[in-house]
LUMMARMAR-180632 format. One record per residue (C-alpha): residue number from 1; x, y, z. Coordinates in pm, 1 decimal, decimal comma, always signed. Each point is the difference from the previous one (the first is absolute). Example, Ala and Ser with C-alpha at 12.3 -4.5 7.8 and 13.67 -1.06 7.14 Angstrom:
+-----+----------+----------+----------+
| pos |       xx |       yy |       zz |
+-----+----------+----------+----------+
|   1 |  +1230,0 |   -450,0 |   +780,0 |
|   2 |   +137,0 |   +344,0 |    -66,0 |
+-----+----------+----------+----------+
end
This chain:
+-----+----------+----------+----------+
| pos |       xx |       yy |       zz |
+-----+----------+----------+----------+
|   1 |  -2668,3 |  -1023,6 |   -122,8 |
|   2 |   -169,6 |   -217,7 |   +306,7 |
|   3 |    +14,1 |   +295,3 |   +215,1 |
|   4 |    -21,4 |   -265,5 |   +295,6 |
|   5 |   +316,2 |   -130,0 |    -69,0 |
|   6 |   +148,6 |   +286,6 |    -18,0 |
|   7 |   -100,6 |    +86,5 |   +386,6 |
|   8 |   +313,8 |   -271,2 |    +65,6 |
|   9 |   +246,1 |   +300,3 |    -86,1 |
|  10 |    -53,0 |   +135,1 |   +353,5 |
|  11 |    +39,5 |   -284,6 |   +155,5 |
|  12 |   +364,3 |    -10,1 |   -160,3 |
|  13 |    +94,4 |   +360,6 |    +61,2 |
|  14 |    -73,6 |    -64,8 |   +376,2 |
|  15 |   +182,6 |   -280,2 |    +58,6 |
|  16 |   +308,0 |   +146,2 |   -191,9 |
|  17 |    +34,2 |   +290,4 |   +261,8 |
|  18 |   -153,8 |   -200,6 |   +265,9 |
|  19 |   +293,9 |   -246,2 |     -9,7 |
|  20 |   +226,0 |   +313,0 |    -44,7 |
|  21 |    +23,0 |    -85,7 |   -380,8 |
|  22 |    -20,6 |   +412,0 |    -32,9 |
|  23 |   -108,3 |   +229,1 |   +222,2 |
|  24 |   -267,5 |   +169,0 |   -279,4 |
|  25 |    -82,0 |    -56,5 |   -352,2 |
|  26 |   -295,3 |    +35,3 |   -224,3 |
|  27 |   -123,9 |   -100,7 |   -340,5 |
|  28 |   -249,5 |   +116,1 |   -279,9 |
|  29 |    -97,6 |   -196,6 |   -275,5 |
|  30 |   -177,0 |    +92,1 |   -345,8 |
|  31 |   -144,1 |   -214,5 |   -256,4 |
|  32 |    -62,5 |   +171,6 |   -410,8 |
|  33 |    +73,8 |   +303,4 |   +177,9 |
|  34 |   -253,1 |    -23,8 |   +285,8 |
|  35 |    +68,6 |    +30,4 |   +356,7 |
|  36 |    -91,7 |   -359,1 |   +181,8 |
|  37 |   +147,7 |    +32,2 |   +335,0 |
|  38 |   +265,4 |   +194,9 |   +203,4 |
|  39 |   +104,2 |   -192,8 |   +349,7 |
|  40 |   +272,7 |   +108,6 |   +268,1 |
|  41 |   +124,8 |   -125,7 |   +315,5 |
|  42 |   +240,0 |   +112,3 |   +260,7 |
|  43 |   +205,8 |   +337,8 |    +93,7 |
|  44 |   +168,4 |   +234,3 |   -171,7 |
|  45 |   +185,3 |   +147,9 |   +291,7 |
|  46 |     -9,6 |   -260,9 |   +320,5 |
|  47 |   +125,0 |   +230,3 |   +203,5 |
|  48 |   -228,6 |   +317,7 |    -17,2 |
|  49 |   -268,9 |   -309,8 |    -57,5 |
|  50 |    -93,2 |   +151,9 |   -366,8 |
|  51 |   -174,8 |   -268,6 |   -213,3 |
|  52 |   +142,2 |    -76,1 |   -364,9 |
|  53 |   -291,6 |   +184,9 |   -219,1 |
|  54 |    -85,6 |    +31,8 |   -355,1 |
|  55 |   +144,7 |   +322,6 |    -18,4 |
|  56 |   +355,6 |    -99,4 |   +153,8 |
|  57 |   +275,3 |    +70,8 |   -160,5 |
|  58 |   +248,9 |   -289,1 |   -104,9 |
|  59 |   +355,0 |    -21,2 |    -53,3 |
|  60 |    -45,7 |   -218,8 |   -373,3 |
|  61 |   +415,2 |   -118,0 |    -35,4 |
|  62 |    +11,8 |   -212,4 |   -289,8 |
|  63 |   -392,6 |    +97,3 |   -104,5 |
|  64 |   +165,0 |   +308,4 |   -116,1 |
|  65 |   +156,0 |   -241,7 |   -299,7 |
|  66 |   -305,8 |    -28,5 |   -191,1 |
|  67 |    -29,3 |   +421,9 |    +47,0 |
|  68 |   +342,4 |    -12,5 |   -144,6 |
|  69 |    -81,2 |   -201,6 |   -313,8 |
|  70 |   -293,4 |   +142,1 |    -82,9 |
|  71 |   +183,7 |   +317,0 |    -54,0 |
|  72 |   +286,8 |   -164,4 |   -215,3 |
|  73 |   -298,2 |    -53,8 |   -205,4 |
|  74 |    -89,3 |   +251,5 |    -56,5 |
|  75 |   +272,6 |   +123,7 |   -132,0 |
|  76 |     +4,9 |   -282,7 |   -229,7 |
|  77 |   -304,1 |   +122,5 |   -139,1 |
|  78 |   +138,4 |   +293,8 |    -51,5 |
|  79 |   +334,5 |   -138,6 |   -217,9 |
|  80 |   +164,8 |   +224,3 |   +277,4 |
|  81 |   +137,0 |   -361,5 |   +153,7 |
|  82 |   +107,3 |   -334,9 |   -170,1 |
|  83 |     +0,0 |   -304,8 |   +160,1 |
|  84 |   +300,2 |   -194,0 |   -187,4 |
|  85 |   +209,4 |   +331,6 |    +48,9 |
|  86 |   +292,3 |     -2,6 |   +238,5 |
|  87 |    +10,1 |   +166,6 |   +317,0 |
|  88 |   +284,8 |   +200,6 |    -94,0 |
|  89 |   -177,2 |   +156,9 |   -250,6 |
|  90 |   -223,2 |   +165,0 |   +288,9 |
|  91 |   +264,0 |    +21,4 |   +234,4 |
|  92 |   +355,9 |    -19,6 |   -114,7 |
|  93 |   +138,0 |   -110,5 |   +314,2 |
|  94 |   -115,0 |   -353,9 |    -58,5 |
|  95 |   +232,9 |    +18,2 |   -320,4 |
|  96 |   +290,2 |   -231,6 |   +138,9 |
|  97 |   -241,6 |   -221,2 |   +272,6 |
|  98 |   +211,4 |   -254,9 |   +113,0 |
|  99 |    -71,0 |   -409,0 |   +110,5 |
| 100 |    +99,1 |   -159,0 |   +357,7 |
| 101 |    -99,4 |   -345,0 |    +34,6 |
| 102 |   +229,3 |    -43,6 |   +357,4 |
| 103 |   -156,4 |    -41,0 |   +280,0 |
| 104 |   +143,8 |   +211,2 |   +317,4 |
| 105 |   +131,0 |   +339,3 |    +91,7 |
| 106 |   +270,2 |     +4,7 |   -300,8 |
| 107 |    -27,2 |    -76,9 |   -408,9 |
| 108 |   +131,6 |    +28,5 |   -236,3 |
| 109 |   -233,6 |   +157,3 |   -254,9 |
| 110 |     +9,9 |    -15,3 |   -425,3 |
| 111 |   -149,9 |   +157,0 |   -250,3 |
| 112 |   -417,5 |    -51,2 |    -54,0 |
| 113 |    +14,3 |   -274,4 |   -321,3 |
| 114 |   -314,7 |   +285,0 |    -86,6 |
| 115 |   -159,6 |   +280,3 |   +138,5 |
| 116 |   -260,0 |     +5,1 |   +220,9 |
| 117 |   -343,3 |   +116,7 |   -220,5 |
| 118 |   -310,6 |   +176,0 |   +108,4 |
| 119 |   -204,0 |   -343,9 |     -8,3 |
| 120 |   +248,2 |   -102,4 |   +223,2 |
| 121 |    -82,8 |   +240,9 |   +264,5 |
| 122 |   -393,7 |   -108,7 |    -57,2 |
| 123 |    +76,8 |   -356,2 |    +50,1 |
| 124 |   +257,4 |    -38,2 |   +284,5 |
| 125 |   +213,3 |   -115,0 |   -223,4 |
| 126 |   +284,8 |   +318,1 |    +21,6 |
| 127 |   +230,2 |   -198,0 |   +255,8 |
| 128 |    -60,9 |   +206,1 |   +294,0 |
| 129 |   -164,2 |   -101,4 |   +329,0 |
| 130 |    -49,1 |   +157,8 |   +325,9 |
| 131 |   +283,2 |    -58,2 |   +221,6 |
| 132 |   +181,4 |   -296,4 |   +151,0 |
| 133 |   -201,9 |   -249,8 |   +214,5 |
| 134 |   +323,5 |   -115,0 |   +132,0 |
| 135 |   +423,8 |    -37,2 |    -38,7 |
| 136 |    -79,5 |   -273,4 |   -287,8 |
| 137 |   -202,2 |   +254,3 |   -202,9 |
| 138 |   +115,7 |   +134,6 |   -337,2 |
| 139 |   +276,1 |   +273,6 |    +45,1 |
| 140 |   -188,9 |   +235,8 |   -174,9 |
| 141 |   -301,9 |    -52,9 |   +243,1 |
| 142 |   +248,6 |   +104,3 |   +281,3 |
| 143 |    +99,4 |   +301,4 |   -160,3 |
| 144 |   -416,4 |    +43,1 |    -34,7 |
| 145 |    -20,3 |    -42,1 |   +344,7 |
| 146 |   +219,0 |   +257,6 |   +110,0 |
| 147 |   -190,1 |   +255,2 |   -292,6 |
| 148 |   -306,5 |    -66,6 |   +202,5 |
| 149 |   +133,2 |    +68,1 |   +330,1 |
| 150 |    +98,0 |   +319,2 |   -172,6 |
| 151 |   -351,3 |    +75,5 |   -129,7 |
| 152 |   -149,8 |    -86,1 |   +409,4 |
| 153 |   +196,3 |   +241,2 |   +128,8 |
| 154 |    -21,5 |   +256,7 |   -259,5 |
| 155 |   -395,5 |    -57,4 |    +65,4 |
| 156 |    -15,2 |    -79,7 |   +391,6 |
| 157 |   -115,4 |   +300,5 |   +253,1 |
| 158 |   +243,2 |   +273,3 |    -25,3 |
| 159 |   +157,1 |   -131,7 |   -353,5 |
| 160 |   +125,4 |   +212,4 |   -239,9 |
| 161 |   -224,0 |    -96,9 |   -283,1 |
| 162 |   +225,1 |    +73,8 |   -266,5 |
| 163 |     +3,3 |   -346,6 |   -205,5 |
| 164 |   -218,2 |    +47,5 |   -237,6 |
| 165 |   -180,7 |   -240,8 |   -258,0 |
| 166 |   +272,5 |   +127,5 |   -268,1 |
| 167 |   +279,1 |    -38,3 |   +207,2 |
| 168 |    -80,6 |   -338,0 |   +114,7 |
| 169 |    +12,8 |   -188,0 |   -367,6 |
| 170 |   +342,6 |   +216,7 |    -25,1 |
| 171 |    +86,8 |   -201,1 |   +333,0 |
| 172 |   -105,0 |   -313,6 |    -66,0 |
| 173 |   +114,9 |     -7,2 |   -392,7 |
| 174 |   +367,7 |    -58,2 |   +205,7 |
| 175 |    -81,6 |   -356,5 |   +165,1 |
| 176 |    +54,8 |   -292,5 |   -175,0 |
| 177 |   -346,7 |   -220,7 |   -166,5 |
| 178 |    -28,2 |   -315,0 |   +138,4 |
| 179 |    -36,3 |   -164,2 |   -310,4 |
| 180 |     -2,4 |   +102,9 |   -350,6 |
| 181 |   -242,7 |   +175,0 |   -112,7 |
| 182 |   -352,8 |   -150,9 |   -127,5 |
| 183 |   +121,0 |   -356,0 |    +30,6 |
| 184 |   -183,1 |    -72,6 |   +432,4 |
| 185 |   -225,8 |   +169,2 |   +196,7 |
| 186 |    +43,0 |   +197,4 |   +312,4 |
| 187 |   -190,4 |   +239,3 |   +205,8 |
| 188 |   +105,5 |   +303,6 |    +99,9 |
| 189 |   +104,8 |   +396,5 |   -136,6 |
| 190 |   -134,5 |    -36,7 |   -318,2 |
| 191 |   -296,3 |   +216,4 |    +45,7 |
| 192 |   +180,5 |   +270,0 |   +164,4 |
| 193 |   +241,5 |    +17,5 |   -312,0 |
| 194 |   -321,6 |    +13,3 |   -173,1 |
| 195 |    -91,9 |   +287,1 |   +207,0 |
| 196 |   +284,1 |   +150,2 |   -122,0 |
| 197 |    -27,3 |    -19,8 |   -369,2 |
| 198 |   -357,5 |   +133,8 |    +32,7 |
| 199 |    +97,6 |   +320,3 |   +124,1 |
| 200 |   +290,4 |    +55,6 |   -261,2 |
| 201 |   -253,9 |   -106,0 |   -274,1 |
| 202 |   -282,9 |   +217,4 |   +148,1 |
| 203 |   +199,5 |   +282,7 |    +97,9 |
| 204 |    -94,6 |    +15,6 |   +322,5 |
| 205 |    -16,5 |   -152,0 |   +367,3 |
| 206 |   -149,1 |   -305,1 |    +14,3 |
| 207 |   -225,5 |    +54,5 |   +267,0 |
| 208 |   -183,2 |   +303,2 |   -251,4 |
| 209 |     -5,0 |   -249,1 |   -301,2 |
| 210 |   -202,0 |   -220,9 |   +223,3 |
| 211 |   -239,1 |   +288,7 |    +91,7 |
| 212 |    -68,3 |   +118,3 |   -321,8 |
| 213 |    -15,2 |   -308,9 |   -157,6 |
| 214 |   -153,8 |   -273,1 |   +242,3 |
| 215 |   -106,6 |   +168,3 |   +350,7 |
| 216 |   -181,8 |   +338,6 |    -95,9 |
| 217 |   -171,7 |   -164,1 |   -278,9 |
| 218 |   -155,0 |   -305,0 |   +168,8 |
| 219 |    -32,5 |   +209,8 |   +325,8 |
| 220 |   +237,4 |   -184,6 |   +215,5 |
| 221 |    +38,5 |   +257,6 |   +251,9 |
| 222 |   +118,5 |   -152,4 |   +289,0 |
| 223 |   +287,6 |   -156,8 |   -226,2 |
| 224 |   +357,5 |   +164,5 |    +11,7 |
| 225 |   +322,8 |    -46,9 |   +120,8 |
| 226 |    -55,9 |   +162,7 |   +337,8 |
| 227 |   -253,8 |    +63,4 |   +201,0 |
| 228 |    -87,5 |   +380,3 |   +131,6 |
| 229 |    -68,9 |    +93,4 |   +308,5 |
| 230 |   -398,0 |     +7,3 |    -55,8 |
| 231 |    +38,2 |   -356,0 |    -71,7 |
| 232 |   +243,7 |   -134,3 |   +254,4 |
| 233 |   -304,1 |    -87,0 |   +228,0 |
| 234 |   -110,9 |   -259,0 |   -242,8 |
| 235 |   +321,1 |   -183,1 |    -80,3 |
| 236 |    +38,4 |   -321,0 |   +143,9 |
| 237 |   +349,0 |   -129,7 |   +223,6 |
| 238 |   +167,9 |   -265,1 |    -94,3 |
| 239 |    +26,5 |   -359,0 |   +199,6 |
| 240 |   +239,0 |   -317,6 |    +32,7 |
| 241 |   -166,8 |   -266,2 |    +47,3 |
| 242 |   +176,3 |   -176,9 |   +239,5 |
| 243 |    +41,2 |   -428,2 |    +52,7 |
| 244 |    -41,7 |    -70,6 |   +386,0 |
| 245 |    +71,1 |   -363,5 |   +110,5 |
| 246 |    +17,1 |    +79,7 |   +384,8 |
| 247 |   -289,9 |   -236,5 |   +107,9 |
| 248 |   +113,7 |   -245,1 |   -266,4 |
| 249 |   -275,1 |    +60,2 |   -279,3 |
| 250 |    +18,2 |   +246,4 |   -254,1 |
| 251 |   -161,9 |   +356,3 |    +59,0 |
| 252 |    +88,7 |   +349,5 |   -128,1 |
| 253 |    +61,6 |   +332,1 |   +157,4 |
| 254 |    +29,3 |   +320,6 |   -153,9 |
| 255 |   +288,7 |   +198,9 |    -51,8 |
| 256 |    -37,4 |   +413,5 |    -47,5 |
| 257 |   +317,7 |    +31,3 |   -341,2 |
| 258 |    +56,8 |   +367,4 |    -44,0 |
| 259 |   +338,8 |    -78,5 |   -266,6 |
| 260 |    +54,5 |   +158,6 |   -307,6 |
| 261 |    -17,6 |   -335,2 |   -248,1 |
| 262 |   +178,8 |    +47,4 |   -320,2 |
| 263 |    +38,3 |   +396,7 |     +2,7 |
| 264 |   -394,2 |    +23,4 |   +123,7 |
| 265 |    -77,9 |   +260,1 |   +236,7 |
| 266 |   -219,9 |   -178,4 |   +324,2 |
| 267 |   -241,6 |   +290,1 |    +81,0 |
| 268 |    +41,0 |   +118,7 |   -362,4 |
| 269 |    -57,0 |   +351,8 |   +112,6 |
| 270 |   +282,0 |   +210,1 |   -238,3 |
| 271 |    -26,5 |    +16,1 |   -407,4 |
| 272 |   +299,8 |   -307,0 |    -55,7 |
| 273 |   +273,5 |   +120,0 |   -205,5 |
| 274 |    +22,1 |   -389,4 |    -99,2 |
| 275 |   -359,9 |    -83,6 |   -169,6 |
| 276 |    +37,0 |   -331,6 |     -9,1 |
| 277 |   -144,3 |   -225,7 |   -331,1 |
| 278 |    -35,9 |   -298,2 |   +182,2 |
| 279 |    -78,5 |    +66,5 |   +362,2 |
| 280 |    -55,8 |   +408,4 |    +70,1 |
| 281 |   -401,8 |    +33,2 |    -41,0 |
| 282 |   -300,1 |     +1,7 |   +306,8 |
| 283 |   -344,5 |    -15,3 |   -115,9 |
| 284 |   -354,7 |   -139,5 |    +82,2 |
| 285 |   -196,5 |   -266,1 |    -76,7 |
| 286 |   -240,1 |   +206,7 |   -185,4 |
| 287 |   +263,7 |   +242,6 |   -165,0 |
| 288 |   +208,9 |   -360,3 |    -77,5 |
| 289 |   -327,0 |   -162,7 |    -95,6 |
| 290 |    -97,4 |   +284,3 |   -294,1 |
| 291 |   +383,2 |    -87,9 |   -170,7 |
| 292 |    -90,2 |   -367,3 |    -18,9 |
| 293 |   -341,9 |    +57,4 |   -129,1 |
| 294 |   +182,5 |   +191,2 |   -263,0 |
| 295 |   +169,5 |   -292,7 |    -82,1 |
| 296 |   -281,5 |   -221,1 |     +3,2 |
| 297 |   -193,6 |   +235,4 |   -252,1 |
| 298 |   +224,4 |    -12,3 |   -205,0 |
| 299 |   +167,3 |   +322,6 |    +74,7 |
| 300 |   -268,8 |   +191,8 |    +60,6 |
| 301 |   -173,1 |   +131,4 |   +252,9 |
| 302 |   -327,0 |   +283,6 |    +71,6 |
| 303 |    +81,2 |   +119,0 |   -357,1 |
| 304 |   +380,7 |     +6,7 |    +41,6 |
| 305 |   +226,6 |   -146,0 |   -187,1 |
| 306 |   +390,0 |    -70,7 |   +148,2 |
| 307 |    +61,1 |   -323,1 |   -309,8 |
| 308 |    -98,4 |   -136,5 |   -288,1 |
| 309 |   -192,9 |   -318,3 |    +67,5 |
| 310 |   +295,8 |   -220,5 |   -215,2 |
| 311 |   +241,9 |   +108,1 |   +219,0 |
| 312 |   -206,4 |    -91,6 |   +325,1 |
| 313 |     +3,5 |   -383,7 |   -217,9 |
| 314 |   +320,9 |    +17,0 |    +64,1 |
| 315 |     -0,3 |    -38,1 |   +368,4 |
| 316 |   -213,5 |   -288,5 |    -62,1 |
| 317 |   +190,3 |   -203,9 |   -263,0 |
| 318 |   +378,1 |    +86,3 |    +73,4 |
| 319 |   +202,6 |   -288,1 |   +115,7 |
| 320 |   +366,5 |    -59,4 |    +62,6 |
| 321 |   +245,4 |   -157,1 |   -237,4 |
| 322 |     +0,3 |   -361,4 |   +121,2 |
| 323 |   +351,7 |    -39,2 |   +116,3 |
| 324 |    -72,7 |   +319,3 |   +209,4 |
| 325 |   -363,0 |   -136,2 |   +119,0 |
| 326 |   +246,3 |   -324,1 |   +133,3 |
| 327 |   +181,2 |   +266,1 |   +234,1 |
| 328 |   -306,6 |   +200,5 |   +122,2 |
| 329 |   -160,8 |   -364,5 |    +82,7 |
| 330 |   +313,5 |    -89,9 |   +202,1 |
| 331 |     -9,0 |   +376,5 |   +192,9 |
| 332 |   -386,5 |    +10,8 |    +10,0 |
| 333 |   -167,6 |   -349,3 |    +88,1 |
| 334 |   -286,3 |   +202,7 |   +176,9 |
| 335 |   -102,1 |   +118,1 |   -342,9 |
| 336 |    -56,4 |   -342,3 |   -173,0 |
| 337 |   -138,7 |    +44,8 |   -297,5 |
| 338 |    +49,6 |   +348,7 |    -94,2 |
| 339 |   +270,1 |   +173,5 |   -223,9 |
| 340 |   +135,6 |   +388,6 |   +136,0 |
| 341 |    +18,2 |   +247,3 |   -281,7 |
| 342 |    -65,6 |   +395,7 |    +14,9 |
| 343 |    +69,6 |    -14,0 |   +369,8 |
| 344 |   -286,8 |   -241,3 |   +101,7 |
| 345 |    -92,3 |   -326,9 |    +34,4 |
| 346 |   -223,7 |   -171,7 |   -271,3 |
| 347 |   -179,0 |   -314,3 |    +41,6 |
| 348 |   +164,1 |   -244,9 |   -321,4 |
| 349 |   -110,5 |   -318,4 |   +107,4 |
| 350 |   -317,8 |    +67,3 |   +255,1 |
| 351 |    -40,0 |   -400,4 |    +83,8 |
| 352 |   +391,1 |    +22,4 |   +179,3 |
| 353 |   -135,6 |   +284,9 |   +121,4 |
| 354 |    +14,4 |    -22,7 |   +428,1 |
| 355 |   -359,1 |   +228,3 |    -40,3 |
| 356 |   -311,3 |    -12,7 |   -171,7 |
| 357 |   +118,9 |   +196,9 |   -292,9 |
| 358 |    -77,2 |    +81,2 |   -384,8 |
| 359 |   +222,6 |    +27,4 |   -288,7 |
| 360 |   +155,1 |   +322,2 |    -50,4 |
| 361 |   -123,0 |   +141,6 |   +335,4 |
| 362 |   +291,2 |   +222,4 |   +148,0 |
| 363 |   +120,2 |   +222,3 |   +240,2 |
| 364 |   +240,6 |     +0,8 |   +284,3 |
| 365 |    +67,4 |    +88,9 |   +367,4 |
| 366 |   +224,5 |   +162,3 |   +226,8 |
| 367 |   +268,3 |    -23,8 |   +322,1 |
| 368 |   -281,9 |    +84,4 |   +264,7 |
| 369 |   -288,2 |   -223,0 |   -108,1 |
| 370 |   -169,8 |   +233,6 |   -316,8 |
| 371 |   -134,7 |   -226,1 |   -249,8 |
| 372 |   -154,9 |    +84,1 |   -361,8 |
| 373 |   -219,9 |   -203,7 |   -220,9 |
| 374 |   -121,7 |     +4,5 |   -357,3 |
| 375 |   -150,7 |   -223,8 |   -203,1 |
| 376 |   -200,2 |   +130,9 |   -342,4 |
| 377 |    -98,7 |   -365,1 |    -26,7 |
| 378 |   -277,5 |    -24,0 |   +283,1 |
| 379 |    +17,8 |   +415,1 |    +45,6 |
| 380 |    +99,1 |    -65,4 |   +375,5 |
| 381 |   +227,0 |   +279,4 |   +136,4 |
| 382 |   +129,5 |    -41,6 |   +377,9 |
| 383 |   +191,4 |   +240,7 |   +218,7 |
| 384 |   +111,1 |    -72,0 |   +316,9 |
| 385 |   +190,9 |   +204,5 |   +239,1 |
| 386 |   +221,1 |     +1,2 |   +305,5 |
| 387 |   +330,6 |    +91,2 |   +180,8 |
| 388 |   +202,1 |   -349,0 |    +92,1 |
| 389 |   +331,4 |    -32,3 |    +10,9 |
| 390 |   +171,3 |   -303,0 |   -272,1 |
| 391 |   -328,2 |    -85,4 |   -156,5 |
| 392 |    -88,5 |     -2,8 |   -368,4 |
| 393 |   -291,8 |   -212,9 |    -97,9 |
| 394 |   -104,5 |   -118,3 |   +382,6 |
| 395 |   -227,7 |   -290,8 |    +65,6 |
| 396 |   -296,7 |   +247,0 |    +74,5 |
| 397 |    +61,9 |   +147,0 |   -375,5 |
| 398 |     -3,1 |   -358,6 |   -121,5 |
| 399 |   -346,0 |   -143,7 |   +163,1 |
| 400 |   -204,3 |   +334,9 |    -56,1 |
| 401 |    +69,0 |    -56,4 |   -352,8 |
| 402 |    -61,5 |   -354,5 |    +46,1 |
| 403 |   -301,4 |    +96,1 |   +129,3 |
| 404 |   -149,9 |   +294,8 |   -259,0 |
| 405 |   +103,3 |   -286,3 |   -323,8 |
| 406 |   -193,2 |   -254,1 |   +181,4 |
| 407 |   -278,4 |   +232,9 |     +1,2 |
| 408 |    -11,7 |   +125,3 |   -317,9 |
| 409 |   -276,3 |    -76,1 |   -261,6 |
+-----+----------+----------+----------+
end
């Protein structure tokens, strides 16, 4: 790689924090299993003037989903989980799911024409979403919003912490789907349901399965569903970037955010009953890089094999069915050129993507801005963390990866 070009990454990160698009962030880059560079900028805790550093612990939110997908693939390899099996074979409460395509706070749910399959959970084609965005949302989304409120109340400071991963699955199974399973794409709680499936199939808590089969073997010592007291001083605070037009031009200010979201606690200071397969993990840039490198290396890291080469190849090769791809393209225009399978984006048509990439590159991002990219063709692995509300894939992530790909020889 042209290392001189990579110096521009620091400018991208510094401008992002200077303009108060985030309090702080960092980025780690590997190529062909070798560290090429690390960059950081800004603060993990503005009030206490604590800088954002390499060992800063960040809430992953949806970057939990790739970990859940790998856990499911481990069970697939062992013949304990079947892509094509009906969800109710593992969680009986999903035996008679209903569908309601009506909008608003009332509806008339009808029996689904076919059951939800395990593959639907991996591809976000189950019909479940992440709650109502307004009064015109689907009836089921309004009910999902109530469940989210219950989760947030359960996990907030002083909450009862009683809604388990398994109990969550039982409750969401009573909520009607937004569409017939397998017919559309809709980003939502599918990965959390899959976490409950993994508990049932493995016979252990979701967190224990992840620790035994992924975190401990890979040496991911800072990755968990909570942050113990001894590490709380490394946990980044969460901020919301708010537009400020008071002077007639666009500026931003940062506001501290301390609420629960999607049932995930803010302080991360206790073991949660709800171990969210879609959003619950915390990690560091180095810990998550171990996970990402394992994938780029074909399922193995430092002699420790987590998945087979053939299984990892599936992450690069999977695609949504054409009819479902059309709904993905409509709902995720920022991911033009990508498909979505196994709880991750995958580059299907690099020329149509809004970033430089290679065919088969895969990864995901999170609500607070963490970002992963695994490109087995080029050998490039990128992990970024930050803690800004409503982020997903940020301008900083896109600009940084464009610098990286234009520097690659």
